[in-house]
C-alpha positions in Angstrom: 89.7 88.1 49.4 87.3 85.9 51.4 90.2 84.6 53.5 91.4 88.1 54.3 87.8 89.1 55.3 87.7 86.0 57.6 91.0 86.9 59.2 89.7 90.5 59.8 86.6 89.1 61.5 88.7 86.8 63.7 91.0 89.6 64.8 87.9 91.8 65.6 86.4 89.1 67.8 89.7 88.5 69.6 90.1 92.2 70.2 86.7 92.4 71.8 87.0 89.1 73.7 90.6 89.0 75.1 89.8 85.7 76.8 90.2 84.0 73.4 93.8 85.1 73.3 95.0 83.5 76.6 92.6 80.6 77.2 94.0 78.3 74.4 97.4 78.5 76.1 96.1 78.0 79.6 98.1 75.4 81.7 97.8 73.6 85.1 100.6 75.7 86.5 98.7 78.9 85.7 95.6 77.4 87.3 97.4 76.7 90.5 98.7 80.3 90.7 95.3 81.8 89.7 93.6 79.7 92.4 96.0 81.0 95.1 95.6 84.6 94.0 91.8 84.3 93.6 91.3 82.9 97.1 93.7 85.5 98.6 91.8 88.4 96.9 88.5 86.8 97.9 89.5 86.9 101.6 90.3 90.6 101.1 87.2 91.6 99.1 84.5 90.1 101.4 85.3 92.2 104.5 86.1 95.3 102.3 82.8 94.9 100.5 80.9 95.0 103.7 82.8 98.0 104.9 82.5 100.0 101.6 78.8 99.5 101.7 78.9 101.5 105.0 80.8 104.3 103.2 78.2 104.4 100.4 75.4 104.6 103.0 73.8 101.4 101.9 73.0 98.1 103.7 76.1 95.9 103.9 74.8 93.2 101.6 75.0 95.6 98.7 78.7 95.6 99.0 78.7 91.8 98.4 76.2 92.2 95.5 78.6 94.5 93.8 81.7 92.2 94.2 81.1 89.2 91.9 79.7 90.4 88.6 82.7 92.5 87.8 85.0 89.6 88.5 83.2 87.4 86.0 82.8 90.1 83.3 86.5 91.2 83.5 87.6 87.6 83.1 86.1 87.6 79.7 86.6 91.2 78.5 89.6 92.6 80.5 93.1 93.1 79.1 95.0 93.4 82.3 95.7 90.1 84.2 96.1 91.9 87.6 93.1 94.2 87.8 90.1 93.2 89.9 86.8 95.1 89.7 84.5 95.7 92.6 83.5 98.3 95.2 86.2 100.8 96.2 86.5 103.6 98.8 86.4 106.4 96.3 83.5 105.0 94.3 81.6 104.4 97.5 82.1 108.0 98.5 80.8 109.2 95.2 77.8 106.9 95.5 77.1 108.3 98.9 77.0 111.8 97.4 74.8 111.0 94.4 72.6 108.1 95.5 71.3 109.7 98.7 71.8 106.5 100.7 69.0 104.9 98.6 69.6 101.5 97.0 67.3 102.3 94.1 69.3 105.4 93.2 72.6 103.5 93.6 71.5 100.6 91.3 70.2 103.0 88.7 73.4 105.0 88.9 75.4 101.8 88.2 73.3 101.1 85.1 73.6 104.7 83.7 77.3 104.9 84.5 77.8 101.6 82.6 76.0 103.0 79.6 78.2 106.1 79.6 81.4 104.0 79.9 80.3 101.6 77.2 79.6 104.5 74.9 83.0 106.0 75.6 84.7 102.7 74.8 82.7 102.2 71.5 83.4 105.8 70.4 87.1 105.8 71.5 86.6 108.7 73.9 89.4 107.7 76.2 91.4 110.8 75.2 89.0 112.8 77.4 90.8 111.4 80.5 93.9 113.2 79.3 92.4 116.5 80.4 92.3 115.4 84.0 95.8 116.3 85.2 97.8 114.5 87.8 97.5 117.3 90.4 93.7 117.1 90.1 93.8 113.4 90.7 96.2 113.7 93.6 94.1 116.5 95.2 90.9 114.4 94.8 92.3 111.2 96.2 94.0 113.0 99.1 90.8 114.8 100.1 88.8 111.5 99.7 91.3 109.8 102.0 90.7 112.3 104.8 86.9 112.4 104.2 86.5 108.7 104.3 88.8 108.2 107.3 87.0 110.8 109.4 83.7 109.4 108.2 84.6 106.2 110.0 85.7 107.8 113.2 82.1 107.8 114.5 82.0 104.0 114.1 85.3 103.7 115.9 83.9 105.7 118.8 80.4 104.2 118.7 78.6 107.5 118.0 75.3 107.6 116.3 73.3 110.2 114.5 76.3 112.0 113.0 75.7 113.9 109.7 77.7 112.9 106.7 78.6 116.3 105.4 82.3 116.7 106.2 82.3 120.0 108.1 79.2 119.1 110.1 80.6 115.7 110.7 83.8 117.1 112.2 81.8 119.6 114.4 79.4 117.0 115.7 82.0 114.4 116.3 84.2 116.7 118.4 81.1 118.1 120.2 79.8 114.6 121.2 83.2 112.9 121.8 82.2 112.6 125.4 79.5 110.0 124.4 82.1 107.6 123.1 81.3 103.9 123.8 84.3 102.3 125.5 83.8 98.9 124.0 83.7 100.1 120.4 86.7 102.5 120.9 88.9 99.7 122.4 88.0 97.2 119.7 88.4 99.7 116.9 91.8 101.0 118.0 92.9 97.4 118.6 91.9 96.4 115.1 93.7 99.4 113.7 96.9 98.5 115.6 96.7 94.9 114.4 96.2 95.9 110.7 99.1 98.4 110.9 101.3 95.8 112.5 100.5 93.1 110.0 101.1 95.6 107.1 104.5 96.5 108.5 105.4 92.9 108.9 104.5 92.2 105.3 106.5 95.2 104.0 109.6 94.3 106.0 109.6 90.5 105.7 111.0 89.4 102.4 110.4 85.9 100.9 112.8 83.3 102.2 115.4 82.0 99.8 115.3 78.4 98.6 118.6 77.7 100.5 116.9 78.5 103.9 115.8 75.7 106.2 112.3 74.3 105.7 111.1 75.6 109.1 112.3 79.1 108.2 110.6 79.1 104.8 107.4 77.7 106.3 107.3 80.4 109.1 108.0 83.2 106.6 105.2 81.9 104.3 102.8 81.7 107.2 103.5 85.2 108.4 103.2 86.7 104.9 100.0 84.8 104.2 98.5 86.1 107.5 99.6 89.6 106.6 98.1 89.4 103.1 94.7 88.1 104.5 94.9 90.6 107.5 91.5 92.1 106.8 89.7 88.8 107.0 91.6 87.7 110.1 90.9 90.9 112.0 87.2 90.9 111.1 87.0 87.2 112.1 88.7 87.8 115.4 86.5 90.8 116.1 83.4 88.7 115.2 84.5 86.0 117.7 84.8 88.6 120.4 81.3 90.0 119.6 79.8 86.5 119.6 81.3 85.7 123.0 79.7 88.8 124.4 76.4 87.9 122.8 76.5 84.5 124.3 77.3 85.9 127.7 74.2 88.1 127.6 75.9 91.6 127.4 76.9 93.3 124.2 79.1 96.4 124.6 79.7 96.5 120.8 77.7 98.0 117.9 77.1 95.2 115.4 76.3 95.2 111.7 73.0 93.5 112.1 71.2 90.9 110.1 72.1 90.4 106.4 69.6 88.9 103.9 70.4 85.3 103.1 71.1 84.1 99.6 71.9 85.6 96.2 70.5 88.9 95.0 67.4 88.6 92.7 68.0 89.0 89.0 65.8 92.0 87.9 66.2 95.1 85.8 67.4 98.3 87.6 64.6 100.4 89.0 63.6 103.1 86.5 61.1 104.5 89.0 60.8 104.6 92.8 57.7 104.1 94.9 57.3 106.6 97.7 54.5 107.0 100.3 53.0 110.0 98.3 53.3 108.4 94.8 56.1 107.4 92.4 59.3 109.2 91.5 59.6 108.9 87.7 62.8 108.1 85.8 63.3 111.7 84.7 63.1 113.0 88.2 65.6 110.4 89.4 68.1 111.3 86.6 67.6 115.0 87.5 68.3 114.2 91.2 71.6 112.5 90.4 72.6 115.4 88.2 76.4 115.7 87.7 76.9 112.3 89.2 76.0 110.8 85.8 79.2 112.4 84.4 81.5 112.3 87.5 80.9 108.7 88.5 81.7 107.0 85.1 84.6 109.3 84.4 86.2 108.7 87.8 85.6 105.0 87.5 87.2 104.8 84.1 90.1 107.0 85.2 90.8 104.8 88.3 90.6 101.6 86.4 92.7 102.6 83.4 95.4 104.2 85.7 95.6 101.0 87.7 95.8 98.8 84.6 98.5 101.0 83.0 100.6 101.0 86.2 100.6 97.2 86.7 100.9 96.6 82.9 104.1 98.6 82.9 105.3 96.9 86.0 104.7 93.4 84.7 105.6 94.0 81.0 102.3 93.6 79.1 100.1 95.9 77.2 96.5 97.0 77.7 93.8 98.4 75.5 92.2 101.5 77.1 89.1 101.4 75.0 88.6 97.7 75.7 89.0 98.5 79.5 86.1 101.0 79.2 84.0 98.4 77.4 84.7 95.9 80.2 83.8 98.4 82.9 80.7 99.5 81.1 79.5 95.9 80.6 80.3 95.0 84.2 78.3 98.0 85.6 75.3 97.4 83.3 75.1 93.6 84.1 75.8 94.3 87.8 72.8 96.6 88.0 70.6 93.6 87.2 72.0 92.0 90.4 71.5 95.1 92.7 75.1 96.3 92.3 76.1 99.9 92.8 78.9 101.4 90.6 82.2 99.5 90.7 85.7 100.2 89.4 89.3 98.8 89.7 90.7 98.5 93.2 94.3 99.4 93.7 94.7 97.5 96.9 93.2 94.2 95.7 95.0 94.5 92.4 98.3 94.8 94.3 97.4 91.7 96.3 96.5 89.9 93.0 99.9 90.8 91.5 101.9 90.0 94.6 100.5 86.5 94.8 101.5 85.8 91.2 98.3 85.7 89.2 98.8 84.6 85.6 95.6 85.4 83.9 92.2 87.1 84.6 91.0 83.6 85.6 91.9 84.7 89.2 88.9 87.0 89.1 86.6 84.0 88.4 87.9 82.4 91.6 87.3 85.6 93.6 83.8 86.0 92.3 83.0 82.4 93.2 84.2 82.9 96.7 81.9 85.9 97.1 78.9 83.9 95.9 79.8 81.2 98.4 79.9 83.8 101.1 76.4 85.0 100.1 75.1 81.4 100.1 76.5 80.1 103.4 78.0 82.9 105.6 75.4 85.7 105.6 74.0 84.4 108.9 77.4 85.0 110.5 77.8 88.5 109.2 75.4 89.9 111.8 78.2 89.5 114.5 80.7 91.7 112.7 81.3 94.9 114.8 81.0 98.2 112.9 84.3 99.3 114.6 86.2 96.4 112.9 84.8 97.4 109.5 85.7 101.0 110.2 89.3 99.9 111.0 89.5 98.0 107.7 88.3 101.1 105.8 90.7 103.5 107.5 93.7 101.2 107.0 92.8 100.9 103.3 92.4 104.6 102.5 95.2 106.2 104.6 97.8 105.3 102.0 95.8 107.3 99.4 96.9 110.5 101.1 100.1 111.6 99.4 101.8 114.3 101.5 104.9 114.3 99.3 103.1 115.6 96.2 103.0 119.1 97.6 106.8 119.2 98.0 107.3 117.5 94.7 105.2 120.1 92.8 106.9 122.9 94.6 110.2 121.7 93.3 109.1 120.7 89.8 106.4 123.3 88.8 104.8 125.5 91.4 101.9 126.5 89.2 100.6 123.0 89.4 99.9 123.6 93.1 97.0 125.8 92.1 94.7 123.0 90.6 96.0 120.6 93.4 94.9 122.9 96.2 91.7 124.0 94.5 90.6 120.4 94.1 91.8 119.3 97.5 90.0 122.1 99.4 86.7 122.1 97.4 86.4 118.3 97.7 85.7 118.7 101.4 82.7 120.8 100.4 81.3 118.7 97.6 83.3 116.1 95.6 81.8 117.1 92.2 82.7 120.8 92.8 86.3 119.9 93.6 86.8 117.8 90.6 85.1 120.2 88.2 87.0 123.2 89.6 90.3 121.4 89.4 89.7 120.4 85.8 88.6 124.0 85.0 91.7 125.5 86.6 94.0 123.1 84.8 92.2 123.9 81.5 92.6 127.7 82.1 96.4 127.2 82.8 96.7 125.1 79.6 94.8 127.6 77.5 96.9 130.5 78.9 100.1 128.8 77.7 98.5 128.3 74.3 97.2 131.9 74.2 100.5 133.3 75.5 103.3 131.0 74.2 106.8 131.7 75.5 108.7 133.8 73.0 112.5 134.1 72.7 113.2 137.5 71.4 116.5 139.0 70.4 117.2 142.2 68.4 116.0 140.6 65.2 114.9 137.1 66.0 111.5 136.2 67.4 111.0 132.5 68.2 107.5 131.3 69.4 107.9 128.4 71.8 104.8 126.5 70.6 102.3 126.2 67.9 100.2 129.2 66.8 96.5 129.2 67.3 93.8 131.8 67.5 94.2 132.8 71.1 97.8 133.7 70.5 97.4 135.6 67.3 96.8 139.1 68.7 99.4 138.6 71.5 102.1 137.6 69.0 101.2 140.5 66.7 101.4 143.1 69.5 104.8 141.8 70.7 106.4 141.9 67.3 105.0 145.3 66.4 106.1 146.8 69.8 109.6 145.4 69.7 110.2 146.1 66.0 109.0 149.7 66.2 110.8 150.3 69.6 114.2 149.8 67.9 115.9 153.0 66.7 115.9 152.9 63.7 113.1 150.3 63.2 114.6 147.0 61.9 113.4 144.0 60.1 112.0 141.0 62.0 112.8 137.3 61.6 110.1 135.0 62.8 111.7 131.6 63.6 109.0 129.0 63.3 111.2 126.1 64.3 108.8 125.1 67.2 105.6 125.9 65.2 104.2 122.5 64.2 100.6 123.6 63.5 98.8 126.9 62.8 95.1 127.7 62.3 93.3 130.1 60.0 92.9 132.9 62.5 96.6 132.9 63.2 97.3 133.0 59.4 95.0 136.0 59.1 96.8 137.7 62.0 100.2 137.2 60.4 98.9 138.7 57.2 97.7 141.8 59.1 101.0 141.9 61.0 102.8 141.9 57.6 100.7 144.8 56.4 101.3 146.8 59.6 105.0 146.3 59.3 105.0 147.2 55.6 103.4 150.5 56.4 106.4 151.4 58.5 108.9 150.1 55.9 109.8 147.0 57.9 110.3 143.6 56.4 109.0 140.4 57.9 111.1 137.2 57.3 109.9 133.7 58.1 112.4 130.8 58.5 112.2 127.1 59.6 108.6 126.8 58.6 107.1 123.3 59.1 105.0 121.1 56.9 102.7 118.9 59.1 105.2 119.0 61.9 108.3 118.1 59.8 110.9 120.5 58.4 110.8 120.6 54.7 113.2 121.8 52.0 111.7 122.7 48.7 114.0 121.6 45.9 112.8 124.3 43.6 113.9 127.0 46.1 117.5 127.9 46.9 118.7 127.4 50.4 118.4 129.4 52.5 115.0 130.5 51.2 113.4 133.7 52.5 109.7 134.7 52.4 109.3 138.4 52.4 107.0 140.9 50.7 109.2 143.7 49.2 112.2 142.9 47.1 114.5 144.9 49.3 117.7 144.4 51.2 117.5 143.7 54.9 119.1 146.4 56.9 121.1 143.9 58.9 121.8 140.2 59.0 119.9 137.8 61.4 121.6 136.1 64.3 123.1 132.7 63.2 121.4 129.6 64.4 124.3 127.2 64.0 127.4 126.6 62.0 125.6 125.1 59.0 123.1 127.8 58.0 122.2 126.4 54.6 121.1 123.1 56.1 119.4 124.4 59.3 117.4 127.3 58.0 114.7 125.9 55.8 111.6 127.6 54.6 108.4 126.2 53.2 104.7 126.7 53.4 103.0 125.9 56.7 100.6 123.3 55.3 99.1 122.4 51.9 95.8 124.0 52.7 97.3 127.4 53.4 99.7 127.6 50.4 97.4 129.9 48.4 96.8 132.2 51.3 100.4 132.3 52.5 101.9 132.8 49.0 99.1 134.9 47.5 98.1 137.2 50.4 101.3 138.1 52.2 104.2 136.1 50.9 106.3 136.6 47.8 109.0 134.1 47.2 112.1 135.8 45.8 112.6 134.0 42.5 116.4 134.5 42.7 116.7 133.7 46.4 118.0 136.4 48.8 119.9 139.3 47.4 123.6 139.1 46.9 124.3 141.4 49.7 122.1 139.5 52.1 123.5 136.1 51.1 127.1 137.3 51.5 126.3 138.9 54.8 124.7 135.7 56.1 127.7 133.5 55.1 130.1 136.0 56.4 128.5 136.0 59.8 128.4 132.2 59.9 132.1 132.1 59.2 132.9 133.5 62.7 131.5 133.1 66.2 129.9 136.2 67.6 130.9 136.7 71.2 128.1 139.2 71.7 125.1 138.9 69.4 124.0 142.4 70.1 127.4 143.7 69.2 127.4 141.7 65.9 124.0 143.0 65.0 125.0 146.6 65.7 128.1 146.2 63.5 126.0 144.8 60.7 123.5 147.7 61.1 126.2 150.3 60.8 127.7 148.6 57.8 124.3 148.5 56.1 123.7 152.1 56.8 
């Protein structure tokens, strides 16, 4: 007993610390690949972090402050070897909306978002993400791509004083386009062209085979390496151009400016903020952030888990969604002590990590170390980075997020899904939170409508609900059955085929009882077949097959339409679930002790002995014979 308890404790620790699973098997070959991947991702994350801080409306150093804690935490707690945590374009856009370009609000938002994500992981609330449908995600990411890209146009053109609200931003940019600075525009467009060219080279240039000459393999490796580290190379080249202008005494470019030297101080997140007229208390700060306390952690978890699942499926390993939320929550909480704003998984950097052959999450440790080295020794050089170059890095990173093909795909697959997609896409240009909440609300309404109005196949005698029966559908099903049964001349009995009904609630049971009473008043019998027990068909050995549940002991005026060639095996009746046996059998069911009447049984087997070319004709013949 003690040994089994010890094993349980060890399994629990390994589940919460995934590093204990792969670290004992770590090898030198894995170390070599992780070093290569970590350095490559580090060369990508440093310029992107500086650029994403601009998107968030924060000083550029906060992008670097947000780029190393997540790498270290995920190395210990993460379950996906490819995922890298850090600032992203979408999260920076959300921070810009809810932190009001104030570092104090941004850091506090990281702490509170981490608490929400940690609680979700501990309480196993990952199922909440299932209510955010794919059209809502696609609409949000596509709108974010356009919003972020146009937000950087002002830096490409060298314009200042442009508002950040999308519609005002578009208006002011077009109105003041005549004030474009030639130096920024030329450099920004050149950086965009270089990034696009290097990306195209990487996608078209495949790795050289081992049989190729050494010179060919070396050149291919060099080109692919340059294409992978294109962000760092472009920012470095643009900084050299800006430095040469600075030395010559004229500066036609808009520069980033000075960046504080050294590591961020270790301190708790600000739970209040000093202002000239006093202090903003914690409660007021929480009230100011409002819906961001729900939107930011949910979007962060959604983005990270989606990326982890995609690369886990691609590389044949499994992840734990709840553990991913624990890792994200811990990273955001600890990051807030180092002045980090909210972080999440980055699809672009994760793709780079996977393409360079990372073996374990140890690659994140190398990336985080490279960011710390940049903070320690390179901050004095960051002041020469042109804003136009950072804007080009952002635009090249977010343009692939716009998925134009999704509209055509949904039109061909299910046109109704275009409604939440378009609602989310359009409203996100106004406010991000309104777009996401409206998209989820519309998706929920469409889902509830399908539950409240399940598709029903209805023949002359057979009614077949297409899904489970719950309280919104009770009255709808009752009205349909009553209308169709009484519309026939003369009124005929009804067979309710529950083959697809795997669950039913109390309200639906009461509705069926009332339906049975209404039909009985008109002398109509209600027959149930293919009932389910906890989602599985059940045959009761004490009841003859086929077994019929009906209230009066009377003969059906006609035989039901056959389901298949083996009626006695396919048509099975039982109670719906053990909790409703007394209600079903005592309120509106009476099981015929001798099975169906002799006439009904003979009519059923007689109809199954032949194929009906026209079901309506067969039913009419049976009706005439019964009469």
